[in-house]
Every structure is written in structure tokens, then in C-alpha cells.
C-alpha positions as CSV (number, residue, x, y, z in Angstrom):
1,M,98.1,-19.9,-7.1
2,K,97.9,-23.4,-8.0
3,K,98.8,-23.8,-11.5
4,K,98.1,-26.5,-14.1
5,Q,101.8,-27.7,-14.5
6,L,103.3,-29.6,-11.8
7,I,106.3,-31.1,-10.8
8,F,106.6,-34.0,-7.9
9,Y,110.4,-33.9,-7.0
10,G,112.8,-36.0,-4.7
11,P,114.8,-39.0,-4.3
12,P,114.1,-42.4,-5.6
13,G,111.7,-44.7,-3.8
14,T,109.5,-41.8,-2.7
15,G,106.2,-42.4,-4.6
16,K,106.3,-39.7,-6.9
17,T,105.0,-41.7,-9.9
18,F,102.2,-43.1,-7.6
19,Q,101.4,-39.5,-6.5
20,L,101.3,-38.6,-10.2
21,R,98.6,-41.2,-11.1
22,E,97.1,-40.1,-8.4
23,K,96.9,-36.3,-9.0
24,A,96.0,-37.2,-13.2
25,L,92.9,-39.2,-12.2
26,S,92.1,-36.1,-9.7
27,Y,91.6,-34.1,-12.9
28,L,89.9,-36.4,-15.1
29,D,87.6,-36.4,-12.4
30,G,87.6,-40.0,-12.5
31,V,84.9,-42.2,-10.7
32,I,86.2,-45.7,-9.2
33,E,83.4,-48.1,-10.5
34,E,82.8,-50.6,-8.2
35,E,84.7,-54.2,-8.5
36,Q,83.6,-57.9,-7.3
37,E,85.6,-58.6,-4.3
38,H,88.1,-61.4,-4.5
39,D,90.7,-62.2,-2.0
40,E,93.9,-62.6,-4.5
41,L,96.1,-62.3,-1.2
42,Y,96.0,-65.4,0.0
43,S,96.2,-66.4,-4.0
44,L,99.7,-65.2,-3.8
45,F,100.3,-66.9,-0.2
46,I,99.3,-70.3,-1.6
47,Q,101.5,-69.7,-4.7
48,M,104.7,-68.2,-2.6
49,F,104.3,-71.2,-0.4
50,K,104.1,-73.9,-3.1
51,E,106.9,-73.0,-4.5
52,K,108.9,-73.1,-1.1
53,F,107.7,-76.8,-0.7
54,E,108.8,-77.5,-4.2
55,D,112.1,-76.1,-3.9
56,F,112.5,-78.2,-0.6
57,Y,111.1,-81.8,-2.0
58,R,113.1,-80.9,-5.1
59,E,116.4,-80.2,-2.8
60,N,115.6,-83.1,-0.8
61,P,114.2,-85.9,-2.5
62,D,115.0,-88.4,-0.1
63,F,112.1,-87.7,1.5
64,L,110.0,-88.9,-0.9
65,R,111.9,-91.7,-2.1
66,D,113.3,-93.6,0.9
67,E,111.0,-95.6,2.6
68,R,111.9,-95.0,5.9
69,Y,110.7,-91.2,5.6
70,K,108.1,-91.9,2.8
71,P,104.3,-90.2,3.7
72,G,102.3,-93.9,2.9
73,K,100.4,-96.4,5.1
74,K,103.4,-97.0,7.5
75,A,102.0,-93.6,9.2
76,Y,98.5,-94.5,10.6
77,R,96.0,-94.0,13.1
78,N,96.0,-91.0,15.2
79,L,98.1,-89.3,17.7
80,S,95.8,-90.2,21.1
81,S,98.7,-92.6,21.5
82,F,100.9,-89.7,22.9
83,N,98.0,-89.8,25.9
84,K,97.8,-93.5,26.4
85,L,101.6,-93.7,26.8
86,M,102.0,-91.0,29.2
87,K,99.6,-92.2,31.4
88,L,101.7,-95.2,32.3
89,F,104.8,-93.1,32.4
90,I,102.7,-91.1,35.1
91,V,101.0,-94.1,36.8
92,E,104.2,-95.9,37.2
93,D,106.1,-92.5,37.4
94,V,109.0,-93.6,35.1
95,N,110.7,-92.1,32.2
96,Q,111.4,-95.2,30.7
97,S,110.0,-98.5,29.6
98,N,110.4,-101.3,27.2
99,K,108.6,-102.6,24.3
100,R,107.3,-105.7,26.1
101,H,106.0,-104.0,29.2
102,I,104.4,-101.4,27.3
103,I,102.3,-104.0,24.9
104,E,101.2,-105.8,28.2
105,K,100.0,-102.6,30.2
106,L,98.5,-101.2,28.0
107,G,96.8,-103.9,26.1
108,L,98.5,-103.9,23.1
109,R,97.5,-106.1,20.1
110,G,101.5,-107.0,19.4
111,P,104.8,-105.5,18.1
112,S,102.3,-103.3,15.5
113,S,100.1,-101.6,17.7
114,Y,103.2,-101.0,19.8
115,V,104.5,-99.3,16.4
116,Q,102.2,-96.5,16.9
117,H,103.2,-95.3,20.4
118,E,106.8,-95.9,20.2
119,R,106.7,-93.2,17.1
120,A,104.4,-91.0,18.2
121,Y,107.6,-90.4,20.6
122,T,110.5,-90.9,18.4
123,N,109.0,-89.1,15.4
124,F,108.3,-85.9,17.1
125,D,112.0,-86.3,19.3
126,M,110.5,-86.4,22.6
127,T,113.1,-89.3,23.0
128,E,116.8,-90.2,24.0
129,E,116.8,-93.2,21.6
130,G,115.8,-90.3,19.0
131,W,114.3,-91.7,15.2
132,D,116.1,-93.4,12.2
133,G,113.5,-95.3,10.9
134,R,114.4,-98.6,13.1
135,L,111.5,-100.2,15.5
136,R,112.9,-98.7,19.6
137,E,113.0,-101.8,21.6
138,N,113.3,-99.0,24.8
139,I,111.6,-95.5,25.2
140,T,113.5,-93.2,27.2
141,L,112.0,-89.3,27.1
142,N,114.6,-86.9,26.5
143,D,114.0,-83.3,28.1
144,R,110.9,-82.5,25.8
145,G,109.7,-85.4,26.5
146,I,109.7,-84.8,30.7
147,R,108.7,-81.4,30.6
148,L,105.3,-82.8,28.4
149,K,105.5,-85.3,31.3
150,E,105.3,-82.5,33.7
151,K,102.3,-80.6,31.8
152,Y,100.3,-83.7,32.3
153,C,100.7,-83.4,35.8
154,E,100.0,-79.8,36.4
155,Y,97.2,-80.3,34.0
156,L,95.5,-82.8,35.7
157,A,96.1,-81.3,38.7
158,A,94.5,-78.4,37.6
159,S,91.3,-80.9,36.4
160,G,91.0,-82.4,40.4
161,V,92.0,-85.6,39.2
162,N,94.1,-87.3,41.6
163,I,97.4,-88.9,40.7
164,A,97.5,-92.0,42.6
165,E,93.9,-93.2,41.6
166,L,94.5,-93.2,37.7
167,D,93.3,-96.2,36.1
168,I,96.0,-97.3,33.3
169,N,93.0,-99.6,31.7
170,S,90.4,-97.4,32.5
171,N,89.1,-94.2,29.8
172,N,86.9,-92.8,32.6
173,D,89.3,-92.0,35.3
174,G,89.7,-88.0,34.1
175,F,92.8,-88.6,31.7
176,P,92.8,-87.4,28.4
177,D,91.4,-90.3,26.3
178,R,91.0,-89.7,22.4
179,E,91.5,-85.8,22.3
180,L,95.1,-84.4,22.4
181,P,95.4,-81.5,25.3
182,A,96.5,-78.1,23.8
183,F,100.2,-78.2,25.5
184,V,100.7,-81.4,23.8
185,I,99.3,-80.1,20.5
186,D,101.8,-76.9,21.1
187,T,104.6,-78.8,21.7
188,I,104.3,-80.9,18.5
189,Y,103.4,-77.6,16.3
190,D,106.9,-76.3,17.9
191,V,108.0,-79.5,16.7
192,L,107.1,-79.5,13.7
193,K,108.0,-75.8,12.9
194,N,111.7,-76.2,13.8
195,T,112.1,-79.2,11.5
196,D,114.7,-79.4,9.0
197,K,116.3,-81.8,6.7
198,N,118.2,-83.2,9.6
199,T,115.5,-84.0,11.9
200,M,113.3,-84.7,9.9
201,S,111.5,-87.9,10.3
202,L,108.5,-90.0,9.3
203,W,105.0,-88.5,11.0
204,K,106.8,-85.2,10.4
205,N,106.8,-85.7,6.8
206,T,104.0,-87.0,6.4
207,I,102.5,-83.8,7.8
208,L,104.5,-81.5,5.8
209,C,103.6,-83.3,2.6
210,S,99.9,-82.8,3.6
211,L,100.3,-79.2,3.9
212,W,102.2,-78.9,0.7
213,F,99.1,-81.1,-0.8
214,I,96.9,-78.9,0.8
215,L,98.6,-76.0,-1.3
216,E,98.8,-77.6,-4.2
217,C,94.5,-78.8,-4.3
218,G,93.5,-76.4,-2.6
219,F,92.3,-78.9,0.1
220,I,92.8,-82.1,1.5
221,F,90.6,-84.7,1.2
222,T,89.0,-88.7,2.1
223,Y,86.9,-90.7,-0.2
224,R,83.3,-91.7,0.1
225,D,83.0,-95.1,-0.1
226,D,84.1,-97.2,-3.4
227,V,85.0,-93.8,-4.9
228,I,88.0,-94.2,-7.8
229,P,90.5,-92.0,-7.6
230,T,90.5,-89.7,-10.8
231,Q,93.7,-89.6,-13.0
232,E,94.2,-86.1,-11.4
233,E,94.2,-86.6,-8.4
234,K,96.4,-89.9,-8.7
235,N,98.9,-87.4,-9.8
236,L,98.6,-85.3,-7.1
237,I,99.2,-87.3,-4.7
238,H,102.3,-88.7,-6.5
239,K,103.4,-85.4,-6.4
240,C,102.9,-84.7,-2.9
241,F,103.4,-88.3,-1.0
242,N,105.1,-90.3,-4.4
243,Y,102.4,-92.9,-3.1
244,N,101.5,-95.1,-6.7
245,N,98.6,-97.5,-4.7
246,E,95.4,-97.6,-5.6
247,D,94.1,-98.0,-2.0
248,M,93.9,-94.5,-0.6
249,S,93.2,-95.1,2.7
250,F,96.3,-93.9,4.5
251,L,94.4,-90.0,3.3
252,D,91.8,-91.1,6.2
253,W,94.8,-91.1,8.6
254,V,97.2,-88.1,7.1
255,V,93.5,-86.5,8.0
256,T,93.0,-87.5,10.9
257,Y,96.5,-85.9,12.2
258,L,95.7,-83.0,10.6
259,K,92.5,-82.8,12.4
260,D,94.6,-84.0,16.0
261,L,96.9,-81.1,15.5
262,G,94.0,-78.2,14.9
263,L,95.1,-77.7,11.2
264,I,91.9,-78.2,9.2
265,I,88.4,-77.3,9.3
266,L,86.0,-79.6,7.6
267,S,84.0,-77.8,4.3
268,T,80.5,-77.5,4.4
269,D,80.4,-78.1,0.4
270,E,78.4,-81.7,-0.3
271,D,80.7,-83.2,-2.5
272,E,79.3,-86.8,-3.1
273,R,82.8,-88.0,-4.4
274,M,84.9,-86.6,-1.1
275,R,84.8,-85.0,2.3
276,K,87.2,-81.7,1.7
277,Y,89.3,-80.3,4.3
278,Y,90.6,-76.7,4.5
279,L,93.6,-75.0,6.0
280,N,92.6,-73.0,8.9
281,E,94.3,-70.3,10.4
282,K,96.6,-72.2,12.5
283,G,97.7,-74.6,9.5
284,E,98.3,-71.0,8.2
285,T,100.6,-70.0,10.6
286,L,102.4,-73.5,10.8
287,I,103.5,-73.2,7.1
288,V,104.4,-69.4,7.4
289,N,106.8,-70.3,10.6
290,L,108.0,-73.7,9.2
291,N,112.3,-73.4,8.9
292,I,112.3,-75.8,5.7
293,L,110.9,-72.9,3.7
294,S,113.2,-70.3,5.0
295,D,115.9,-69.9,2.3
296,S,117.9,-67.5,5.5
297,G,117.5,-70.3,8.1
298,I,115.3,-67.7,10.0
299,Q,111.8,-67.8,11.1
300,D,110.1,-65.4,8.4
301,G,106.9,-63.1,9.1
302,V,104.7,-62.8,6.5
303,Y,103.3,-59.6,5.6
304,M,100.3,-58.5,3.2
305,I,99.2,-55.1,2.0
306,K,95.7,-54.0,3.8
307,P,93.1,-55.3,1.6
308,S,91.1,-51.8,1.5
309,I,94.7,-50.5,0.4
310,R,95.0,-52.8,-2.6
311,E,91.5,-52.5,-3.8
312,K,91.9,-49.0,-4.0
313,R,95.2,-49.1,-5.9
314,E,94.0,-51.7,-8.4
315,Q,90.6,-49.6,-8.8
316,N,93.0,-46.5,-9.6
317,K,95.5,-48.8,-12.0
318,N,92.6,-49.9,-14.2
319,L,90.9,-46.0,-14.3
320,F,94.2,-44.6,-15.1
321,L,95.1,-47.7,-18.0
322,N,91.1,-46.8,-18.9
323,Y,91.8,-43.2,-19.1
324,K,95.3,-43.7,-21.4
325,R,94.0,-46.5,-23.4
326,D,91.2,-43.6,-24.2
327,E,94.2,-41.0,-25.2
328,R,93.2,-38.8,-22.4
329,I,96.2,-39.3,-20.8
330,E,99.8,-39.3,-22.1
331,V,103.3,-40.6,-20.5
332,V,106.5,-39.5,-22.0
333,T,110.0,-39.8,-20.3
334,F,112.5,-37.8,-20.9
335,H,116.1,-38.5,-21.1
336,P,119.2,-37.2,-23.0
337,S,118.6,-38.4,-26.6
338,Y,114.7,-36.8,-26.2
339,E,114.6,-33.7,-28.7
340,Y,112.2,-31.0,-29.7
341,E,111.3,-33.0,-32.5
342,D,110.2,-35.7,-30.3
343,F,108.4,-33.4,-28.3
344,I,106.3,-30.8,-30.5
345,E,107.2,-31.7,-33.9
346,G,110.0,-32.2,-36.9
347,I,111.4,-33.8,-40.1
348,S,111.6,-37.3,-40.4
349,V,112.6,-39.5,-43.2
350,E,111.0,-42.8,-44.9
351,V,113.0,-45.5,-46.6
352,N,109.9,-46.4,-49.9
353,H,112.1,-48.9,-52.6
354,Q,114.9,-47.4,-52.2
355,D,113.7,-43.7,-52.1
356,L,113.7,-41.3,-49.8
357,K,110.8,-39.5,-48.9
358,Y,110.9,-37.0,-46.0
359,F,107.8,-35.8,-43.9
360,Y,106.4,-34.0,-40.8
361,K,106.5,-35.6,-37.8
362,T,103.9,-34.2,-35.3
363,G,105.2,-34.8,-31.9
364,M,103.5,-36.1,-28.3
365,L,102.7,-32.8,-27.3
366,K,101.3,-31.7,-30.6
367,E,99.4,-34.9,-30.7
368,V,98.2,-34.0,-27.6
369,C,97.0,-30.7,-27.9
370,T,95.3,-31.8,-30.8
371,R,93.2,-34.4,-29.6
372,A,92.3,-31.3,-26.4
373,L,91.1,-29.1,-28.3
374,K,89.1,-31.3,-31.4
375,N,87.5,-32.4,-27.9
376,V,86.1,-28.9,-27.0
377,I,85.3,-28.3,-30.2
378,K,83.3,-31.5,-30.5
379,N,81.9,-31.6,-27.1
380,N,80.2,-27.7,-28.5
381,L,79.1,-29.3,-32.1
382,V,75.7,-30.5,-31.0
383,G,73.5,-32.6,-33.3
384,S,74.1,-35.4,-36.8
385,E,74.5,-31.5,-38.7
386,N,77.9,-31.0,-37.2
387,E,78.9,-34.3,-38.0
388,D,81.0,-33.6,-41.5
389,I,82.9,-30.8,-39.3
390,V,83.8,-33.2,-36.7
391,S,85.4,-35.4,-39.5
392,Q,87.4,-32.6,-40.8
393,L,88.7,-31.8,-37.1
394,N,91.7,-34.8,-38.1
395,S,94.7,-32.5,-37.9
396,W,96.3,-29.6,-35.5
397,S,96.1,-27.4,-38.7
398,N,92.3,-28.0,-38.9
399,C,91.6,-28.1,-35.2
400,F,93.5,-24.6,-35.1
401,K,91.7,-23.1,-38.1
402,Y,88.2,-23.7,-36.4
403,Y,89.3,-23.0,-33.3
404,Q,90.3,-19.3,-34.8
405,E,87.0,-18.9,-36.6
406,N,84.8,-19.9,-33.8
407,R,86.6,-18.7,-30.8
408,S,83.7,-16.6,-29.5
409,S,81.5,-19.2,-29.5
410,I,83.9,-22.0,-27.6
411,N,82.3,-22.6,-24.2
412,W,85.3,-24.5,-22.2
413,E,83.1,-25.5,-19.6
414,L,82.2,-28.4,-22.3
415,A,86.0,-29.8,-22.4
416,D,87.0,-33.0,-20.7
417,N,90.4,-32.3,-19.2
418,Y,93.5,-34.1,-20.7
419,V,96.6,-35.0,-18.5
420,F,100.4,-35.1,-20.0
421,I,102.8,-37.1,-17.6
422,I,106.5,-36.3,-18.1
423,D,108.5,-38.6,-16.4
424,E,112.2,-37.8,-15.3
425,L,111.7,-34.5,-16.5
426,N,115.0,-33.2,-15.1
427,R,116.9,-36.1,-17.2
428,G,116.8,-33.8,-20.7
429,D,117.4,-30.7,-21.6
430,V,114.4,-29.0,-21.0
431,A,115.0,-25.7,-22.6
432,K,115.7,-27.3,-25.8
433,V,112.8,-30.3,-25.8
434,F,110.0,-27.3,-24.9
435,G,111.4,-25.0,-27.2
436,E,109.5,-21.6,-28.0
437,C,106.4,-23.5,-26.4
438,I,107.7,-22.9,-22.6
439,T,105.9,-19.3,-22.5
440,L,102.6,-21.4,-23.9
441,I,102.1,-23.7,-21.0
442,E,101.3,-20.9,-18.6
443,D,97.8,-20.9,-17.3
444,D,96.8,-17.1,-18.6
445,K,98.6,-18.1,-21.7
446,R,96.7,-21.3,-22.5
447,L,94.1,-21.3,-26.0
448,G,90.8,-20.6,-24.2
449,A,92.5,-18.0,-21.3
450,A,92.7,-14.1,-20.7
451,N,95.6,-13.7,-23.0
452,E,95.8,-16.8,-25.3
453,L,98.6,-17.0,-27.0
454,S,100.0,-18.8,-30.1
455,V,103.4,-19.3,-31.8
456,R,104.3,-20.2,-35.6
457,L,106.3,-23.5,-35.3
458,P,109.5,-23.6,-37.4
459,Y,109.0,-26.5,-39.8
460,T,105.1,-26.3,-40.8
461,H,105.0,-23.0,-39.9
462,D,101.1,-23.8,-38.5
463,E,100.1,-21.1,-35.4
464,F,100.6,-23.2,-32.0
465,G,98.5,-23.4,-28.5
466,I,98.2,-24.9,-25.5
467,P,94.3,-25.7,-25.0
468,K,93.6,-24.8,-21.2
469,N,92.2,-28.6,-20.5
470,I,95.4,-29.7,-20.1
471,Y,97.0,-30.7,-17.2
472,F,101.2,-31.4,-16.7
473,I,102.6,-33.6,-14.6
474,C,106.4,-33.9,-13.8
475,T,108.3,-35.9,-11.4
476,M,111.8,-35.6,-11.1
477,N,114.5,-37.7,-9.6
478,T,116.8,-35.1,-7.2
479,S,119.3,-37.9,-7.1
480,D,119.9,-37.8,-10.5
481,K,121.1,-34.0,-10.4
482,S,120.2,-31.2,-8.6
483,I,117.0,-29.2,-8.6
484,G,118.9,-26.0,-8.7
485,L,119.9,-26.7,-12.5
486,L,116.8,-26.5,-14.2
487,D,116.1,-23.7,-16.3
488,I,114.5,-20.8,-14.2
489,A,112.2,-19.7,-16.8
490,L,110.5,-23.7,-16.3
491,R,110.6,-23.2,-12.6
492,R,108.6,-20.2,-12.2
493,R,105.7,-21.9,-14.7
494,F,105.3,-24.8,-12.5
495,N,104.1,-25.9,-8.8
496,F,106.7,-27.6,-7.0
497,I,105.5,-30.7,-4.6
498,P,108.4,-32.2,-2.7
499,S,108.2,-36.2,-2.2
500,I,110.0,-37.0,0.7
501,P,110.7,-40.2,2.6
502,N,107.4,-41.8,4.3
503,L,108.3,-44.9,5.9
504,D,105.8,-44.7,8.3
505,L,103.7,-45.1,4.9
506,I,104.9,-48.7,5.3
507,K,103.6,-49.5,8.5
508,D,100.0,-48.1,7.8
509,C,99.9,-49.9,4.5
510,Y,101.1,-53.5,5.3
511,E,99.5,-55.9,8.4
512,Y,102.0,-58.7,9.7
513,K,100.6,-61.1,8.6
514,Y,99.7,-64.0,11.9
515,N,99.5,-62.5,15.0
516,F,101.3,-58.3,14.7
517,N,104.0,-58.3,16.6
518,A,106.0,-54.5,16.9
519,E,109.2,-56.1,16.9
520,S,108.5,-57.6,13.6
521,L,111.8,-57.0,11.1
522,L,109.8,-54.5,8.7
523,N,109.1,-52.5,11.8
524,A,112.7,-52.7,12.6
525,S,114.0,-52.4,9.3
526,V,111.7,-49.1,9.2
527,E,112.8,-47.5,12.1
528,A,116.9,-48.4,10.9
529,L,116.2,-47.1,8.1
530,K,115.2,-43.3,9.6
531,V,118.3,-43.6,11.6
532,I,120.2,-43.8,7.9
533,N,118.6,-41.2,6.4
534,S,119.1,-38.6,9.8
535,K,122.8,-39.6,9.1
536,L,122.9,-39.3,5.7
537,I,121.2,-36.0,5.2
538,T,124.2,-34.4,7.5
539,V,126.8,-35.0,4.7
540,P,127.3,-32.5,2.5
541,F,127.4,-34.5,-0.3
542,I,124.5,-36.1,0.1
543,G,122.0,-34.2,2.2
544,E,118.6,-34.5,1.7
545,D,118.6,-34.9,-2.1
546,K,119.7,-38.8,-2.0
547,L,117.8,-40.2,1.1
548,I,116.3,-43.6,0.5
549,G,112.5,-43.8,0.1
550,H,110.1,-46.0,1.1
551,S,109.6,-47.8,-1.8
552,V,112.3,-50.1,-0.9
553,F,110.4,-52.1,1.8
554,M,107.2,-51.7,-0.3
555,I,108.3,-55.2,-1.7
556,D,105.1,-56.4,-3.3
557,D,101.8,-57.4,-2.2
558,I,103.0,-60.0,0.0
559,F,106.6,-60.5,1.0
560,R,108.9,-62.4,4.0
561,D,111.3,-61.9,5.8
562,E,113.7,-63.1,3.3
563,D,112.7,-60.3,1.0
564,I,113.6,-57.5,3.5
565,L,116.6,-58.6,3.6
566,N,117.6,-59.0,0.1
567,A,116.3,-55.5,0.3
568,W,119.2,-54.8,2.1
569,K,122.0,-56.6,0.7
570,Y,121.1,-55.6,-3.0
571,D,119.3,-52.2,-2.5
572,I,119.9,-50.2,0.4
573,F,123.6,-51.3,0.9
574,P,124.9,-51.1,-2.8
575,M,122.8,-47.7,-2.6
576,I,124.9,-46.1,0.4
577,E,128.0,-47.6,-0.7
578,E,127.6,-45.7,-4.1
579,Y,127.3,-42.4,-2.3
580,F,130.1,-42.7,-0.3
581,F,132.3,-43.4,-3.3
582,G,133.9,-46.3,-1.4
583,E,135.0,-44.3,1.5
584,F,134.1,-46.7,3.8
585,D,136.0,-45.2,6.9
586,L,134.1,-42.2,6.3
587,L,130.5,-44.2,5.8
588,I,131.9,-45.4,9.2
589,S,132.6,-42.4,11.3
590,T,129.1,-41.3,9.8
591,F,127.1,-43.9,11.4
592,N,128.9,-44.1,14.6
593,I,129.5,-47.6,14.4
594,E,134.0,-47.5,15.4
595,N,133.6,-49.7,17.6
596,E,131.3,-52.4,16.0
597,A,132.2,-51.7,12.2
598,S,134.3,-54.9,12.3
599,N,130.5,-56.6,12.7
600,Y,129.3,-54.5,9.8
601,I,131.7,-53.1,7.4
602,N,134.7,-54.4,5.7
603,I,136.9,-51.7,5.1
604,N,137.7,-52.9,1.9
605,R,134.3,-54.4,0.4
606,G,131.5,-52.4,2.0
607,F,128.7,-53.9,3.8
608,E,129.1,-57.7,5.1
609,K,125.9,-58.4,2.8
610,E,126.0,-62.2,2.4
611,D,125.3,-63.1,6.7
612,N,121.8,-62.1,7.2
613,E,122.6,-62.7,11.3
614,K,125.2,-59.5,10.6
615,I,122.4,-57.6,8.9
616,I,119.9,-58.1,11.6
617,S,122.4,-57.4,14.1
618,F,123.4,-54.1,12.0
619,I,119.7,-53.1,11.8
620,N,118.8,-53.8,15.6
621,F,122.1,-52.0,16.3
622,M,120.6,-49.2,14.2
623,V,117.3,-49.0,16.1
624,N,119.2,-48.8,19.3
625,Q,120.9,-45.5,18.2
626,N,117.7,-44.4,18.2
627,A,116.2,-45.3,21.0
628,R,119.6,-43.4,22.8
């Protein structure tokens, strides 16, 4: 038989609180109201990476101050110079050339035009000479540059273009002119993605600052003719580019870079002052994978809660809070100091002008019972002639007196339901806290039930009973105390619902943003934790009561691999070490890692928590154990 008293019990992190909230709403028959749709997840994404950019440039201010790196008018034009210079290398079948020869053959206007072509290759790590802010007299393709040259040749062959017939001065011989081929964009994209503070260059920095600017502003823009920037716009440009000139034409060139790389899309907004460009999915993906934004030095995956899951959770949370505000849900947490006087009633003292005044204190359960009984009485009283009666229902004694006198006419079908939630039930002295009221919670002994029962309370001597429209929902953390130690009288009055780790729930709730990969760190961590739990359950002093729950990886609505690694460092590893009481030799044998122990566990200190590579290696090792 289903009882009106439930206990969700299980190890920590298994979703007991979430389940009791869902159950409470089911008792209250709530109807979830439709809410306007809004993309808060994207806002969280923006906020996360804004902070990452700010941290990077705070730690590396020279990239905004040093003239070699500082974005501005030195970063100009477009990236079509990739095509023009590579055409010369292919036509002449060479991997090296010099400034004078390049200017002559390409018909450039002089050194200033040469700079653009030289920087295209040196800034994106495609030459032996490299980039250090100085103009290079020679350009020699390195391995990346040579591979790019080979891809151009493959592209021309696939397009039916005969290399021997190419004309260095023609724009119509089949060689790419203004637009960059996809493989060039991919090469630049890969270079940008793997940029760190040691490989930064002017053009890389300009693009990265532009991405930061988009996150700060929401978009990047170019001004229409004769538009004067606002002070707010100037401040933002100064923050992300450290640029203070009135001439903002460099923004046109910056936008052209981003368009050439396919990272932005023109907005359809009609704005008289500016043209707005927003990040597209490729732009978002680049930001996610930038090495400079990863504290761990590892390219991060980004995980987002599925919109449908988040929407339902938010709706339920708001509904729960509304019921709580209306005092139809009450929540208490038991602890060793929680007493009968807090729960039912007691005597308290008040100090007034150095005098002591004693009074009867009403406990939380008695308060809820008063509300519930008043509710059913009020719902049975219809019409203005009963307002005086309702106004007198201001205490338990008045409510119960009216109920006794009118019991036969009370229709309990008109009652609204109430929910009383007890969190951490087994942390309190349950028998002491409930006292004589332990009998009253039984379904058939409630007020309005077939075997209705009441008791006389010890302090006020009120006759007291528990109305049938109250549901009790409790949680128990089995790692705190064995469930077997609960008072047997309490056990038989509750339905016990196990709450066990459900690690597959993580995959159901989260999506791997930007191309799902079955080998994501989150999925690997889930599989590794399954193996760990399967080993912990075999240890007599651990067992199923102390398994590690799925909430350890349900970190936030949006999180990264970096956060998963922190969950291992600061949650999972310390928890396991505590379970084994520092007996790391036993931990090693339990996890079957005797041959690998030196890589993952220090016999004196426990898990190697500071080395991210070792943590990832440990995760993969545990996954592979499951596969064997």
C-alpha cells in the first residue's frame, strides 16, 4: 500500500532532493504555467568566455600594450594575400622568395603592400623565419606552409586547372583570387586554436581581441559614413583593443578578417549608425577550443544542459517556490540539536526590559497541521456569513474545536494538499523529535481517516492530530548513518524509495556542445565512475551506502572539461580517500592498479590530483578496465 509518508534514501549525490521536489509537486496537483522562451544558456556561454578572455589579457597585458602585438591600423586589408603569394610559389615551383622579387612579380606598390603578404604567412606560423614584429626580407615556407602549398595543388588539379598554364598577372585563370579556399581557412583556424602566449602574433591577437569584443558587445560592427562613436563604444574598443584613436576604420579591416575566416554573419537589423555582425556556430566553436582560454592547457569540451531539461526544471522550481511562498510546502532539516520542542511544541522564553516571559512555542509540524486543518474547514464554509468563523481559526485549538463540533459535515474532498519535507531525516533523533506523534502519521489514523486518532500534547494539553491532507516526504543520506539504525516504529510507517547512482542520467541531461563526441571527457568520466562504484560496492566497510552519485558531474547548466577535472580533484578523489581511511595500499588493490599505481596514487598522499594529464590517464585506465 502506498503511504502518505515517503523516504528517499541513498548515497550522497543521487538526486534525493530533486526527487522529493518532483513528488511534492505531484501531491499538490500543480499545473505548470507556460513561460516565454529565452536562451539563457547562450548567455551563460557568453559570460563564461568573457571572463576567460579578461583573465588571459589581465595576465598578459603586453598583448594590448606592446606595439608589436597591439591591434589597430597595422592589421589591415584582407587575407586574400594568402592566394596571391601562394600562386607565385606554385608558378615558380619554389618554397622561398625575397621581398624585392615578390614586389616585382606581384606588381605590388612597394614595401607597404609587401608587408601584408609577408604578415599573412609569418603571423600564422607558415614560414621558417617566424614572426617577431619585424619585417622579413625573405619568406621561406616551413612544413605547415609546404603542406598548404600541396593542398593548393591538389585543389587546382581537382578543379581541372593546369598549373603550367597559370598566369601570375591574371585573375581569371582558375586560381583562387579573393575568397580563401576552405582548406586555407581550416589551416588558419587550427593555428588560431592552438595559439598560446608563446606563439602570439599581431594578426592572431587582432582576431582574438575581435572575438573578445563580440562577447563583450554582443556583436562586432563597422560604422556607416561619418558616424561619431559614442563614449561607451570607445570604452569597449579601448578595453578589447587598447585603441584610442578617433579613426575607427580599422574595424572594417578586422571585420573583413572575420568574414574571410567564416566566423561571423551579417545581421539583418537595420541600424542607421552601424552594420552589425554576430558570431556564427564556427565562431563559437573556435572560442570554445582556444588554448589560451584553457587553464588546464587542454582543449576543453563544453557541455550544456539540454534546453528541454532546463525548461522543465525551471518551471518546477518556480512552481515549488510558489507553493512554498503560499505555505503549502514546508521544509525542515533534521540535525543532532533538533528537538521535539522545535517540531511539535515547547516552552520558550522572551526577555523584555530585564524581565523573563515564558510562552508556549508552536513547532513546525503543528504549524503546518494548523494550516491544513484550517484549509479544509475554510473550503467547506461558503458565503460571507461564515467570514466570522474563518477569522477565528487563528490557532490549532480553535481549528480543532470547530472540527470536533462539525466533523460529520466536513467534506475532505474539498481540502487542498500540503507537503511537509524533512531533509536529512536520519541525522536527528527521530523517536525523540516525533514523540507521541509517531502514531498519528499513519494514514488510517489521520484526522478525517477511518481510524482517526488524536493525542494530548504535554505542554499546552491541546488535543492534537495530523490532518489527512498532509504528505510527508523525507530524505536520508545513507553514507551518514546506516538505515538499519532507524527506529523500527518509524520504518513501518513510511514507504522507502531507494535513490541510487544513475550515471547514465548525465548523458540524457547534457549535450556536448559543438559536435558530439562519444569520447568526450564527460562520457569517459561517467564510464570510469561506473567502474569505481562497481569496485567500492565490494568493499565491506563501504558497500552500496557510500557509492558516488551522478550529481558530482551535473556541475552546472554549462561547464567545461576543466570543471570535470576539478570534480575529480576536489570531490571524487578526496571522497574515496576518506572512505579508505588513508589505507592507500588497500585502495590500490581494490582498483586493480598495482602495476600502474605509481602513475596515479602516492602511497603516502593518495591520488595525484595536481597533474591533469595523470587524472585523464587514470580516467581512461578505469574505462579500459570496464572494457576488459
